[in-house]
C-alpha positions as CSV (number, residue, x, y, z in Angstrom):
1,M,-65.0,-103.7,96.8
2,L,-65.9,-100.4,95.0
3,P,-63.5,-97.5,94.7
4,P,-64.2,-94.4,96.7
5,A,-66.5,-91.8,95.1
6,G,-64.7,-89.7,92.4
7,V,-61.9,-92.1,91.8
8,G,-61.9,-93.9,88.5
9,M,-62.0,-97.8,88.5
10,L,-58.7,-98.1,86.5
11,Y,-56.8,-95.6,88.8
12,Y,-58.0,-97.4,91.9
13,F,-57.0,-100.8,90.5
14,V,-53.5,-99.6,89.5
15,M,-53.0,-97.8,92.8
16,R,-54.1,-100.8,94.9
17,K,-52.5,-103.5,92.9
18,Y,-49.1,-102.0,91.9
19,I,-48.2,-98.6,93.4
20,F,-49.0,-99.3,97.0
21,P,-46.7,-102.5,97.2
22,I,-44.0,-100.6,95.4
23,F,-44.4,-97.7,97.9
24,V,-44.1,-100.1,100.9
25,F,-41.0,-101.8,99.4
26,V,-39.2,-98.5,98.8
27,A,-40.1,-97.1,102.2
28,A,-39.0,-100.3,103.9
29,S,-35.7,-100.4,102.0
30,M,-35.0,-96.7,102.8
31,L,-35.7,-97.3,106.5
32,N,-33.6,-100.5,106.5
33,V,-36.6,-102.5,107.8
34,P,-36.7,-106.2,107.1
35,L,-39.8,-107.2,105.1
36,S,-39.8,-110.6,106.8
37,Y,-38.1,-112.1,109.8
38,G,-37.7,-115.5,108.1
39,S,-34.6,-116.3,106.1
40,S,-34.6,-117.9,102.7
41,N,-31.4,-119.6,103.8
42,A,-32.3,-121.0,107.2
43,D,-29.2,-123.1,107.4
44,H,-26.9,-120.1,107.0
45,E,-24.4,-119.9,109.9
46,C,-23.9,-116.1,110.6
47,T,-20.6,-116.6,112.4
48,K,-19.0,-117.9,109.2
49,C,-19.3,-114.6,107.5
50,H,-19.3,-112.3,110.5
51,K,-16.5,-112.1,113.1
52,L,-16.1,-110.4,116.4
53,T,-12.5,-110.2,117.8
54,S,-11.7,-109.9,121.4
55,D,-10.3,-106.4,120.8
56,E,-13.6,-105.3,119.1
57,A,-15.6,-106.8,121.9
58,Q,-13.5,-105.0,124.5
59,N,-14.0,-101.7,122.7
60,I,-17.7,-102.3,122.5
61,L,-17.9,-103.0,126.2
62,Q,-15.8,-100.0,127.2
63,G,-18.7,-97.8,125.9
64,G,-21.2,-99.3,128.4
65,I,-19.2,-101.2,131.1
66,P,-15.8,-99.3,131.4
67,A,-14.0,-101.5,133.9
68,S,-14.9,-104.8,132.2
69,K,-12.6,-107.5,130.8
70,V,-13.8,-109.8,128.0
71,L,-13.4,-113.5,128.9
72,E,-15.3,-115.3,126.1
73,I,-17.0,-114.6,122.8
74,N,-19.6,-117.2,121.7
75,P,-22.5,-117.4,119.2
76,G,-25.5,-116.3,121.2
77,P,-28.7,-118.3,121.8
78,V,-30.5,-116.1,119.2
79,K,-29.4,-116.2,115.6
80,G,-27.6,-113.0,114.7
81,V,-26.0,-112.1,118.0
82,W,-22.9,-112.9,119.9
83,E,-22.7,-113.6,123.6
84,I,-19.9,-111.8,125.3
85,V,-18.9,-113.1,128.8
86,F,-17.1,-110.4,130.8
87,E,-15.8,-109.8,134.3
88,V,-15.9,-106.7,136.4
89,R,-14.3,-106.8,139.9
90,G,-14.5,-110.6,140.1
91,Q,-18.2,-110.7,139.0
92,K,-19.0,-112.4,135.6
93,G,-21.7,-111.1,133.4
94,I,-23.2,-111.6,129.9
95,V,-24.2,-109.1,127.2
96,Y,-25.3,-109.7,123.7
97,V,-24.0,-107.8,120.6
98,G,-25.7,-107.8,117.2
99,L,-23.9,-108.7,113.9
100,S,-23.8,-104.9,113.1
101,K,-21.7,-104.3,116.2
102,E,-23.9,-101.3,116.9
103,L,-26.3,-102.8,119.4
104,L,-25.4,-104.0,122.9
105,V,-28.2,-105.8,124.7
106,S,-28.0,-106.4,128.4
107,G,-30.7,-108.6,129.9
108,D,-32.2,-112.0,130.0
109,I,-33.1,-114.1,127.0
110,L,-36.1,-116.3,127.8
111,D,-37.2,-119.5,126.0
112,L,-40.9,-119.1,126.3
113,K,-41.7,-122.5,125.0
114,A,-39.4,-124.4,127.4
115,R,-40.0,-121.8,130.2
116,R,-36.3,-121.4,130.7
117,N,-34.1,-118.3,131.4
118,L,-31.2,-119.0,129.0
119,T,-29.1,-116.1,130.3
120,A,-29.5,-117.1,134.0
121,E,-28.6,-120.8,133.2
122,R,-25.5,-119.7,131.4
123,L,-24.4,-117.3,134.2
124,S,-25.0,-120.1,136.7
125,N,-22.7,-122.4,134.8
126,L,-20.1,-119.6,134.4
127,N,-20.1,-118.9,138.2
128,R,-20.2,-122.5,139.3
129,I,-17.5,-123.3,141.9
130,D,-15.8,-126.6,142.0
131,I,-15.9,-127.4,145.8
132,S,-13.1,-129.9,145.4
133,Q,-10.8,-126.9,144.7
134,I,-11.6,-125.2,147.9
135,P,-8.7,-125.5,150.3
136,L,-9.9,-127.0,153.6
137,D,-6.5,-126.9,155.4
138,G,-7.1,-125.4,158.8
139,A,-10.9,-125.9,158.5
140,I,-13.0,-127.0,161.4
141,V,-14.5,-130.3,160.5
142,M,-17.7,-131.3,162.3
143,G,-19.2,-134.8,161.8
144,D,-17.9,-137.6,159.6
145,E,-14.9,-136.4,157.5
146,N,-15.8,-139.0,154.8
147,A,-19.5,-138.3,154.6
148,P,-20.9,-138.4,151.0
149,K,-22.4,-134.9,151.4
150,K,-20.6,-131.9,152.9
151,V,-21.7,-128.4,153.9
152,I,-19.0,-125.7,153.8
153,V,-19.7,-122.5,155.8
154,F,-17.7,-119.4,155.2
155,T,-17.5,-116.7,157.8
156,D,-15.5,-113.5,158.3
157,P,-14.0,-113.4,161.8
158,D,-13.6,-109.7,161.7
């Protein structure tokens, strides 16, 4: 490829070969932009170096979800984030917080390859009810009391 008209061959070569990559590197470092998304240490476990305490998580949530109570803090399904399980008025929810503790992400994380909604699956497990713990004293039983499958219907008489 020939240099543009009026530009010396040596100048063009130096500009293209050395100065432009240096410019990109300096600009990226000033903007704090990662030059690659891969990690040279793929086996590094982020939660060994970075910690998120329950108090920190509670303070983070108070900024976006004021009446919430932190229930659990776990490593998230994506490297570099924590999963915070919280409760507001009896409803459980999940948000994700980056290692910098400056970003709060609310929404679903989808595994495109497996076609699974990881957040919905986790919420389903968190909100699962053990039907053996439901008190059936005073319940109206219809059919065989010892049937292998049961249907429990809740109603509000008022």
